[in-house]
C-alpha positions in Angstrom: -15.4 11.2 -11.7 -15.6 13.9 -8.9 -14.1 12.1 -6.6 -11.1 12.0 -8.4 -10.7 16.0 -9.3 -11.9 16.7 -5.7 -8.7 14.6 -5.2 -6.6 16.1 -7.0 -7.8 19.3 -6.5 -7.0 18.6 -2.8 -3.1 17.7 -3.6 -2.6 20.8 -5.9 -4.4 22.8 -3.0 -1.6 21.0 -0.5 1.2 21.4 -2.6 0.6 25.3 -2.9 -0.1 25.7 0.8 3.2 24.4 1.4 4.7 25.9 -0.6 3.4 29.2 0.7 4.8 28.6 4.0 8.3 30.0 2.9 6.6 33.3 2.2 7.9 36.6 5.1 5.6 38.2 7.5 6.9 41.1 6.8 5.8 42.9 3.6 9.2 45.0 3.5 11.9 42.0 3.3 9.7 40.6 0.4 8.9 36.9 0.3 12.0 34.9 2.2 13.0 32.2 -0.8 11.4 28.9 0.2 13.4 26.0 1.7 11.6 22.6 0.5 12.0 20.0 2.6 15.2 17.7 2.1 14.3 14.3 0.7 15.4 11.4 3.0 17.4 9.2 1.7 19.6 11.5 -0.8 22.7 12.2 1.4 22.0 8.5 3.8 21.9 5.9 1.2 21.4 3.7 4.7 18.0 4.8 5.4 17.3 2.0 2.7 16.4 -0.9 4.6 18.3 -4.0 4.4 18.1 -7.4 6.6 21.2 -7.9 9.1 20.1 -11.8 9.1 20.7 -12.1 5.3 18.7 -12.6 2.8 15.7 -14.8 3.4 15.6 -18.4 2.5 13.7 -19.5 -0.9 10.3 -20.3 -0.5 6.9 -20.3 -2.0 5.8 -17.2 -1.1 2.4 -17.0 -1.9 1.6 -20.3 -0.3 -0.5 -19.5 2.7 -2.3 -21.9 5.6 -5.0 -23.5 4.0 -8.8 -22.8 5.2 -9.4 -24.9 8.2 -12.8 -26.6 6.2 -16.5 -24.5 6.1 -16.1 -20.8 7.3 -18.1 -20.6 10.9 -21.2 -18.7 11.3 -20.8 -14.9 11.4 -21.2 -14.4 15.5 -20.8 -17.9 16.1 -16.8 -17.6 15.8 -15.3 -20.9 17.9 -14.8 -20.4 21.5 -10.7 -19.7 22.3 -9.9 -18.8 19.1 -8.2 -15.2 17.5 -11.5 -14.7 15.6 -13.4 -15.0 19.4 -11.3 -12.9 20.7 -11.8 -9.7 18.0 -15.7 -10.8 18.2 -15.7 -9.8 22.0 -13.9 -6.7 21.3 -16.6 -5.9 19.5 -14.3 -5.1 16.1 -11.7 -5.7 13.4 -8.9 -3.4 13.9 -7.0 -3.3 10.4 -3.9 -1.4 9.1 -4.6 1.1 6.3 -2.9 3.1 3.8 -4.4 6.9 3.7 -2.4 8.1 0.5 -2.6 5.4 -1.8 -5.5 6.6 -4.0 -7.7 3.7 -4.8 -6.6 1.4 -2.9 -6.7 2.9 0.6 -7.1 6.8 0.5 -8.8 9.4 2.5 -12.1 10.9 0.6 -11.6 14.5 0.2 -15.6 14.6 0.1 -16.6 12.2 3.2 -13.2 12.7 5.2 -13.1 8.6 5.3 -10.8 5.7 4.0 -11.9 4.1 1.4 -10.3 1.7 -1.5 -9.7 -1.9 -2.8 -8.1 -2.6 0.3 -10.4 -1.2 2.4 -13.4 -3.5 0.7 -11.6 -6.4 1.3 -10.8 -6.2 4.5 -14.7 -5.0 5.2 -15.5 -8.8 3.7 -12.9 -9.7 6.7 -14.9 -7.9 9.3 -18.5 -8.7 7.9 -17.2 -12.4 8.2 -16.6 -12.3 11.6 -19.7 -10.5 13.0 -22.3 -10.3 9.7 -21.9 -7.1 9.1 -18.9 -4.6 8.8 -20.4 -1.8 9.5 -19.8 -0.6 13.4 -17.2 -3.6 13.4 -14.1 -2.4 11.7 -11.5 0.0 13.2 -9.3 1.2 10.3 -5.6 2.7 11.2 -4.1 5.0 9.1 -0.5 3.0 8.7 2.4 4.0 6.5 4.1 1.1 4.3 7.6 1.5 7.1 4.7 1.1 9.7 3.0 -2.3 8.8 5.1 -4.9 10.3 5.5 -3.1 13.6 2.1 -2.3 13.7 1.5 -6.4 13.2 4.3 -7.4 15.6 3.2 -5.3 18.6 -0.4 -6.0 18.4 -1.4 -2.3 17.6 -3.6 -3.8 14.4 -5.3 -8.0 13.8 -4.5 -7.5 10.1 -2.7 -5.2 7.5 -4.8 -3.7 4.5 -1.8 -2.2 2.7 -0.7 -2.6 -0.7 1.7 -5.3 0.9 3.8 -7.2 -1.2 4.3 -11.2 0.1 8.1 -12.4 0.2 10.2 -15.0 1.5 11.8 -12.0 3.8 8.3 -10.5 4.9 7.3 -14.6 5.9 10.2 -14.6 8.8 7.9 -12.0 10.4 4.5 -11.9 9.8 1.9 -14.6 8.2 0.2 -13.9 4.8 -2.9 -14.4 3.1 -3.5 -16.3 0.0 -2.8 -13.6 -2.5 -5.4 -11.6 -3.6 -4.6 -9.3 -6.0 -1.2 -8.8 -8.6 1.1 -5.7 -9.1 4.3 -5.0 -10.6 7.0 -2.4 -10.0 7.3 0.7 -12.6 8.1 4.2 -13.1 6.3 7.2 -13.1 7.9 10.9 -14.3 7.0 14.2 -15.7 5.2 14.1 -19.4 8.3 16.0 -20.4 10.5 13.3 -19.7 12.3 11.5 -22.0 13.1 8.4 -19.5 11.6 5.2 -20.8 12.0 3.1 -17.6 14.2 2.5 -14.6 17.4 1.4 -16.8 17.3 5.5 -18.0 17.3 6.7 -14.6 21.2 6.2 -13.8 22.2 8.9 -11.4 18.4 10.4 -11.2 16.8 10.5 -7.9 13.7 8.0 -7.8 11.3 8.0 -4.3 9.4 5.2 -3.2 8.1 4.5 0.4 10.5 3.8 3.5 9.6 0.1 4.2 8.6 -1.0 1.1 10.2 -3.8 -1.3 10.0 -0.3 -4.0 12.9 1.1 -2.8 14.6 -1.8 -2.1 14.4 -2.4 -5.5 15.2 1.0 -6.6 18.5 0.5 -4.8 19.0 -2.8 -6.5 18.7 -1.1 -9.9 21.4 -1.9 -12.3 20.7 1.4 -13.9 22.1 2.9 -10.4 19.4 5.2 -9.5 19.6 7.4 -6.3 17.1 6.1 -3.8 14.7 8.7 -2.6 12.9 7.5 0.9 9.6 9.1 2.2 6.7 8.2 4.7 4.0 8.0 2.0 3.7 7.8 -1.7 1.9 11.6 -1.5 5.0 13.0 -0.6 6.7 11.0 -3.4 4.3 13.2 -6.2 5.0 16.6 -4.0 9.0 16.1 -4.4 8.4 15.3 -8.3 6.2 18.4 -8.8 9.0 20.6 -6.7 12.0 18.9 -9.0 13.6 17.4 -6.1 13.3 13.6 -7.2 13.3 13.0 -11.2 11.3 10.0 -10.7 8.5 7.7 -9.0 9.1 3.8 -8.9 6.5 1.3 -6.9 3.8 -0.8 -7.9 1.8 0.3 -11.0 -1.4 0.1 -8.8 -0.4 2.8 -6.8 1.4 5.2 -9.7 -1.9 5.0 -11.7 -3.2 6.3 -9.0 -0.6 9.1 -8.8 -1.1 9.5 -12.7 -5.2 10.7 -11.7 -4.0 12.8 -9.1 -1.7 15.0 -11.2 -2.1 14.2 -14.8 1.4 16.2 -16.3 3.0 12.6 -15.2 3.1 9.8 -17.3 4.0 5.9 -16.1 6.9 4.4 -18.6 8.8 1.0 -19.0 7.4 -2.4 -18.6 6.8 -3.7 -14.9 10.4 -5.2 -13.8 9.1 -6.8 -10.5 6.2 -9.3 -9.1 4.0 -7.7 -6.6 1.8 -10.1 -5.1 -0.2 -8.6 -2.3 -1.5 -10.2 0.3 -3.3 -9.6 4.0 -0.8 -9.4 6.4 -1.1 -11.0 10.1 0.4 -11.1 13.5 3.1 -14.4 13.6 1.1 -16.8 16.3 -2.4 -15.9 14.2 -2.4 -19.0 12.4 -5.9 -19.8 12.5 -7.2 -16.1 12.0 -5.0 -16.7 8.8 -6.7 -19.8 7.3 -10.0 -18.1 8.4 -9.4 -15.0 6.7 -8.1 -17.7 3.3 -11.5 -19.3 3.7 -13.0 -15.5 3.3 -10.8 -15.0 0.3 -11.9 -18.5 -1.4 -15.3 -17.1 -0.5 -15.2 -13.6 -2.6 -13.3 -15.2 -5.5 -16.4 -17.8 -5.7 -19.1 -15.4 -5.4 -18.3 -12.5 -7.5 -17.9 -9.9 -4.7 -13.7 -9.7 -5.3 -14.9 -8.9 -9.1 -17.7 -6.3 -7.9 -14.7 -4.7 -5.6 -12.4 -4.5 -8.7 -15.3 -3.3 -10.2 -16.1 -0.4 -7.6 -12.7 0.8 -7.7 -10.6 0.0 -10.6 -12.4 -0.2 -13.7 -14.8 -2.9 -15.5 -12.3 -4.8 -17.7 -12.0 -7.2 -14.7 -8.9 -10.0 -14.5 -9.6 -13.2 -13.0 -8.2 -12.9 -9.4 -5.2 -14.8 -8.1 -5.7 -18.3 -7.3 -5.2 -19.4 -3.9 -1.9 -21.7 -3.5 -1.2 -23.3 0.0 1.6 -25.0 1.7 -0.4 -27.4 3.9 
């Protein structure tokens, strides 16, 4: 596929340019030794996020809020609702990733952010306005920025491979589940590692603010967690030999494998990662509206079409919605 080759070539070019920055400007001095960026978290494990409030109480994490009857017609949002305020503004503001290939990434050919998550968010915008074109604003958002951006109203929703769990429910609301992933391990093809169990004392990379970095830190084999801003940063560190592996959701790792065919995914999934659209607390009406949109796209084939567009022709049954009320 042309886009995949373009993205892979672009990543290789970025890596080459980063390495080239260490060269001396004085030709008589010879090349200066390249000092690669120091991975965050190797010497300071305190960067691994913890919850000072203690573990969240048990909950049915994927149970969301039931839709409030039929969806209102596009362009006719009920007065006083979050959706009406969004409609008055003229656009839905969505936090998305620009570095997660196939789910949310910047297309090198067009410069636009595209992917599975983006298309799901576009369906929400279309349900409010009738057409998403000109009515959706995508805000590039790292894993660590997802919750802060919702809490300070920078974005209306987050569509960014975000795992639903009980701890996060204490900070934001979630839609019903729209995708099921699981955490695995990515290593160079030359590696003998077969799973996370083989990574004792090895440096394993994940994005800060993700459940993945917490799962690495909690692994029984005691790998060394390395925290960076974005998943492509992990890939560059792996290519430079600064880390021994990358561990996160299989969906994200599949995109990294396309970008670098010298890597391989190994081992079974060792976590369950149900994805939901995150929405600020206090906007429960928007949660119910979004869940109505998700109900529709599961039923009318839109979810399957989005899956087929980005992830392949072997389309699974979309995750069924569960509600707590």
